[in-house]
N, C-alpha and C positions, 0 to 999 in steps of 0.2 A: 311709365314711370315718369315723373317731371323731373326736371333736372336738379330741384332741391333735395327732393328724396334720394334721387341717385347719388348725390353729393354726400349725404348724410350717411348712406348705406357703405359708402366707400372710405370713411372715416377709421382709422386704424386705431384699436383699443389695445391698451396695454395691459397684459397679464401681470397684476402684481400680488404680493403676498398679504393676505387679509391679516394674520397675525401681527406683521410688521406694520401695517396701518393702524391697527389698533393700540400698539405700543406707542407709534409716532404720535398719534391724537392725545393719548393718556400724557405722555412726556412733554406735549407742548402745553398742557393746561389750558387751551383754548378751544376746546370743543365747541361750545356755543357759537363762537365767532366764527369758526371755520365751517360750521354746518350751514350758516345763513350765506357764506360765500360758495359754498359747494352744495347745491341742494339734493345731488343725487349721492352724498357721502353714504348713506344709510344702505343704498342699494350696493355700493361698494364694499361695505363692510360685510355684507351677507353673501358677497359672490354673485348677485343678480346681474351686475353689471360692471363693467371696469371703465376706468377714466382713458381718456386720449393722452398722449405724449406731452402735449400743452398744459391739460388739466393737471397732469401728474407734476410737472416742473413747478407749476403754480402752488399745488399743495406741498410740494417739499420746500419750498420758500415760506409759505404760510406755516409751516409746523417746525421751521428750522432744522430741516433732516436732509443729510446728504441725500442727493437722487439715487445713488446706486443701492442705498439701504433697503428701498422698496422691492428690489428683485433677490433679497435673501430669504431663505426659507424660514427663519426665525429672527426675531430681533437681536441686534448686537449686544453684547454686553459691555458697557462703555465705563471704562476705569481710568483714573489717573495714574501716571507713572509714579506719582510721589504719594506718601501716606496722607489721607485725608483724616485728621483727628476731629470727633465729635466728643462734645463735653458729655461729662458722666449723667445718666438720667435720660438720655436720648435713646430709648429702647428700639425705635423703628429704624430700618434702613432705608433711608430715601434714596430715591432715584435722582440722580444728578441732573440738574435742568440743562436744555441745550445753551442757554445763556453763559451758564457755567463753563461749560464744556468747551464752547466756543472761545470764550475770553481767555481760558488757561493756554489752550492751544496756539492762539494768537500771540500769548506772550513767549511762548517756548519758541515759535519762529524768530520772533525779534531778539531774543537772547541769543540764539545760534547765530544769527546774522552779526550781532554786536561783538560775539566772541572772536568769530573769524575776522572781523574788521579790525579788532585790537590786536590780534595775534599779527595780522599782516603788517601792521604799522610798527611791530616791534615792542609793543607792550610787555612788561613783567607782570606776573600773577599779582594780585592785591596781596599785601603782606598779612592782613588781619583775618582773611578767610580761613575758617575751621582752627583757631589757635585755640579755643576754650575747651575744656574737658568737664565732664559731669561732675567730677570730685573737686572742682575748682569752687573757691566761695563765690556765691552770686554778687555779693557787695564788689569782690574786686573785678570781676567780669563787667559789672554795670561801670566802674570807674574806668576800667580800660576803654570801653566803648566811648564813654563821654571824652576821654583824653584824645582819642583818635579823631573824634568829630571835632574836638577844639571847645566843648562846652564847659560851663561852670556848674556847679550842684544847683545854683538858683537860678539858671537861665531862664526857665519858663515863667518865673515870677516877674520878669523884666519886661515880658511880653504883654501888649495891651488887650489881647482877645485870645481865645482859643485858635481861631483861623491864623491869627499871626504866629502863635507860637508853633502851630503845626506847619506851615510854611517855611518857617524858620528852621525847623528840624528836617523838613524834607531837602531843603537847600544844602544843608550841612552834610546830609546822607549822601547826595548826588555829588557834592564836591570831593568826596572821597574815593568816587568810582562804582557807586552802586546806582543802577537803574530803578527809578522810583514812580510807579504809575498809580493814580488814583482816580477811580473812574465809577459811575454809578450805574452806567448803560453798556450794552456792548458796543465797543467803538463809538461812533456818533448817533447811534440808531435811539431816538429817544423812545421809541415803541417798546423797546427790549430792555427792561430794567433788570438789575441786578439785585438779588434778595440777601439783606443782610443775616436774614436768620439761616439762610442755607450756607453762606460762608463769609466771614469777613475780611480775610484775605488768603494770601498765599505767597510763599517765596521759594524762589529757584536758586538753589546756591550754586554758584559757579566760581571758580579762582580768577577770572578776567573779567566776567560780566553779570555779576550777582543781580538777581531781578527781585523787587518787592512789588507786589500789587495789593493796594488796599481798595476796598469796597466803599467807594464814595457815597453810597446811599445811606451809610452809618453816621452817626452824630459825630461831630468834630473830636469830642472827648474820647470816644470810642476808637476813632480812627487814630488817635495819638497813642493809645495803649497797643492797637495792632502794629502799627510802624515799629514801636519798642520791642514788641514779642517777635516781629520779623527779623529785628537787627540781631538779636541774640541767636535765632536760628542761623544766622550767617557765621557768627562767631563760632557756634557749636559744629557748623558745616553739615546741617541738615535741612534738606527741602522739606516742605509740607504745605498742606492746606488746613484751614481750621475754622471752626465756627466760634469758639469762645464764648458759648451762652453766658449771659451775665459775667463776662470777661473770666470765667472758670476754665482751666486746662481740661484737657481729656486726661485720662488715667494712663499717661507714657510719662517716662522719667525725663526725656528731652522737653516734652512739652510743659512740664511743671517747672523744669529748670528755666525755660524760657519766660515762663511767667514770673518766677522770683526776681529774675534779672530785669524784666521789664518794670516791675513794681519799683524795685531799687533804683533804677536808672531815672524814672519819672518822678518818684517821691523819695528821696533818700532819707534813710531812718533818721540820722542826725538832725536834718532840715524838720521833717515832721514833729519830731518830739520838740524842738525849740518852738516851732509855729504852734504846737498844741498848748504849751505853757503859757503862750502868750496873747492868747484870745479867749473871750468870753464863751463859756460853753452853754449855748442854747440850742434852739430845736435846728438853727442854720449852720452848726459848726461843720458838717459835713459839705455843706454847700460852699460856704466862706473859704474852706480849704481846698476845694475842687477848684475853685476859681483862681486861686493863688497858684496852684501847681498845673493848672491846665489839663487835668484830667477828670473823669467822671467821680460822682460822690461815691459810687461803689468801690473804686480803686482807693479812694481815701479811706472808707469804712474797713475794707478788708486790710489795707496796711496797718490801720489804728489797732485791729484785733490781732494781727500777727505780732504787734510790738506791744502788746498787752496794756494799749490805752484805753480799750473798753472791754468788755467782757463778752462772752459769746450771746448772752441775752440780749443785750444792747445790738449787737450786731444783728441777730435775726429780727428783731424789731424795726431796725433800719431797714433791712433788706426786704420784708414784706412790704413796708411802705414804697420802696424804690420801685419794686417790680409792679405795683398797682398804679403808680404815677407814670412809669413806662408804658402800662397798658392803655391808659386813659389817654395820654398826650404824644406817644410815639415820637418820633424823628421828625425834626422840622428845619435843620439847618444844611440842607444839601447843596452842592455845587451849583453856580449859575455864573451870568455875567458874560463878559467879552468871549466870544467863539475862539479867537486866537490864543487869547491868554489861557483858556481851558484847554487848549490842545496840550499846553505844558503838563497839565496834570493828566490828561488822558493818554499821551504818549511817553511821558517822562523827557524832561529836558534834556538829559543826558543823551537818550538814544535819538532824540529829534535833531538835536544838533549833528550828530555822527552822521544820519543819513542825508542831510541837506548839504554837509560837507562833502561827502562821497559823491553826491550827484553832481555838484559844481565841479568837483575836481575830475569828473569822468570815470571815477572808479566802479560806479554803476550807473544804469541807464536810470532815465527819469521814469521810465516805466516801472522800474524795480521799485524806486524812491516812492513812487504813487501806492504800490501794493504794499509795501511794508507799513507806511504811514496811515493808509486809508484815506488820504487826501488826494486829490486829483486835480491836474490843469490849473486853473487860475487859484483855486483854494490853496493849492500846495504852494504856488508862487507867492501869494499873499501871507502865507505862513511863514515862508522862508525869510521874506521881508521883515516881518514881525520879529524872527529870531536875530538877524542882522542888527536890527536896531535896539537889541537888548532886551526884547520881550516887553516892553514899556508902554506899549500903544494904549 
């Protein structure tokens, strides 16, 4: 036997679970790409042969599956430790994507670190968390949120664009002690996109370090509503993830209350009535008002229906046209631009500042700071400079 054949015969194969392999491939949604990278994948699926440890490590990375899962007898049941509310009409139970799962648990780890850090510094619990009750008037809850953020009823109308309004709201939220993360991908991996059809956002309520995550792959107008919806969750003290299809809540009392509060927060009834009476009512009425309040047209239309400014038939006609336009044109205003400026969104400015400060003061090792932020070496150092300079490169 020549040396090459002898070497091949000595390669150790790993006995993996075929059901888990099937699950991992289906869960990844990338079978075609993976089968090209791993030509013997069909042999592994039938049990005819097994991969080497190196091949298994590469396969785990390609399918975004923890390596240890492949040695389980059956696929694990992946669940979130918080409710995941899906909009009425979605009758299929969808498997959570690895991108969503990884993003969620990364945020949980960051929040846990931030909570411990703030407690060690002697911070007090935030006074507004869990202060609203279901029986409270949504108008009153929305006004309390506005007051806490220091915003007037017409604050959005004074912003030049949706993006400017969104960033102003994000800044105000961070200023009162809430971590806000906006990202359209897993970390900084542009090959792993987050799907807004799966989830628009989630909120992790905590009295020291509440965290809001907004799916940045969504439109700016939809992100605005998601932020407001998540804010309401913090006031009600209820962690949750949600898809908010067409910005409608699931059949849950808290979800519905959060939607009422979000709508009143973004489009106050008195302001909408005044604006409604002062504009010409043509085919672009919803678009004009959406631009004024910096929300989506569907939020305006729904508010108009709730306030009896239009009837149900008018709303349904608009809704059908809106869905058709959304289907044809989709979302086109995702994040981009300066890498370090984008990190303020992907990490959350408040969280990033805390980690950088802790590393500089020796409270944590730089190695831990790298792991917390996903930024390493020179990249972390340059981002720290960017933060020191006020994030204005």
